[in-house]
N, C-alpha and C positions, 0 to 999 in steps of 0.2 A: 582427406582421410581415406584410409584403405577400407575396402569392403568389410574386412574382418573387424575392424574397430567399430564401424557403423553397426554391425550385427551385435557386437557386445553392448553397445549403448542401447540399441533397440530391445535387447533381451533383459536389460537391467543389471548385467554383470559389470558394466563399466559406467561410471558417471562422469559427466563433463561439468565443470564448474568454472565460472568466470570470476576472477578475483575482484574484490571491491575496488572501486576507484572511479575517476571522473568519466571513463568511457563505459562503465558498466550501466546497463539500463535501469538498475536499481539504485544508482547513484552511490553515495558514500556510506549510507547507513540504512538498515532496514529494521523494523520493529516486528518481531515474530510473536504471534499470539495463536493459541490453539484454534484451529478450524480445519474442516475437512477439505477445503478448496485450495489450500496453499496460497491464500491471500495474505499479503503483508501491507503494512504501512511503510512507505519508503521515500527516500530522497528522490529528486529528479536528476537525471544525468546532466552533465555540464553542457552537452551539445543540444539540449532541448530547452526552449524557452516556453514551456507549457503553460505557465500561469498568465502569459500575455495573450494566449489564444482564447477565442470565445468557445471553441469546441475542444475540450481537454480529454475526450474519451480515447486516449491513446494507449491505455493499459489493457492487460489481459485480465482485469478484475482487481488488481492491486490498487491501493490508494496512494497517489502521489502527494507528498507533503511539501508545502511551500517553505516552511521553516522547521525542518527536522531537527536542527540543533537545539532550538528552543523547546521543542517537544521532548527531546531526550533529557535536557536539563530539568524540565518539569517532572518527567517520569522518575528521574533519579534524585528528586529533591530531598528525599530522606537519607541520601548518602552524601554527606557534606563534601567529600572529596571530589564529587562530580559536579563542578561548577560549569557554567556556560562556557567559560574560557577553556576548561579542560575538555569538554565535549567537542568544541570546535577544533582544538588541537588534535584530539584523537581521530576525528573525522578526516582532517586534511593532512596532518603530518605524522600521525602515529603509525604503528605497525598495522599491517593488514589483519583483518579477521579478529578483532577484539570482541569478545562476548561478555556482556555485562548483564548479570541476572538481577531481577528485582528482589527486594527484601520481602515484599508481599504483592500478591496479584492485583492488577488493576483491570476492572471489567472493560471490555471493548464491545461496543454495539455499533454496527454499521447498518444504516437504513437505506434502502433504495426506494425512492419515491418519484413519481412522475406528476403528482398533483399535491399541492400543499396549501392549506388554508392558513392565511396569515392572521395576526392578532386582530386586525380591524375588519375581518371577514373577506378580504380580497383572496381570490384563489389564483394561484400561479400554476401553470402547466409547464412541464419540462419534457424534452424529448425522451422517448423510451428506447434508449440505446441498446438495451439487451432484449427487447421484444417481449417483455413479461406481461404487459397489459393485455395483449390479445389472448394469451393463454388464460389469464384470470377472467376476462370477460366471457370467454367461451364456456367457462364453468358456471357462469351466472353471477359472478361477484361484481359489485356488491349486491347482495340479494336484499330486497326490501323485506322488512319484518312487519 
């Protein structure tokens, strides 16, 4: 790229967008929901076998989905034309950049946890890949009452 183009991109006057597809790091589909962090739920690219890896923290905050076609069909379940087969066709063989709106909002809640108490009282600890625990503990959390 020329210096001028890079300056336009840096200043926000020009945007660069990669088309959806098997080489796109967002994969074939992304689920956009309101949030200030530009986090999406999305497919995994065809070149990554992320779900076979024990450490899957390869994203910049987005959530990789193992079965995005099934989630899309579930999300669109109140739109009978959007069957699982149609979703799969749209993802793999359809035109680029199809936008499908929901008929009603679906709440999305993403939790980041490094410790989880299970049903039988077992506690499981997970790596703090974002380093949030140190900041919380420095503030005195959890504070005894």
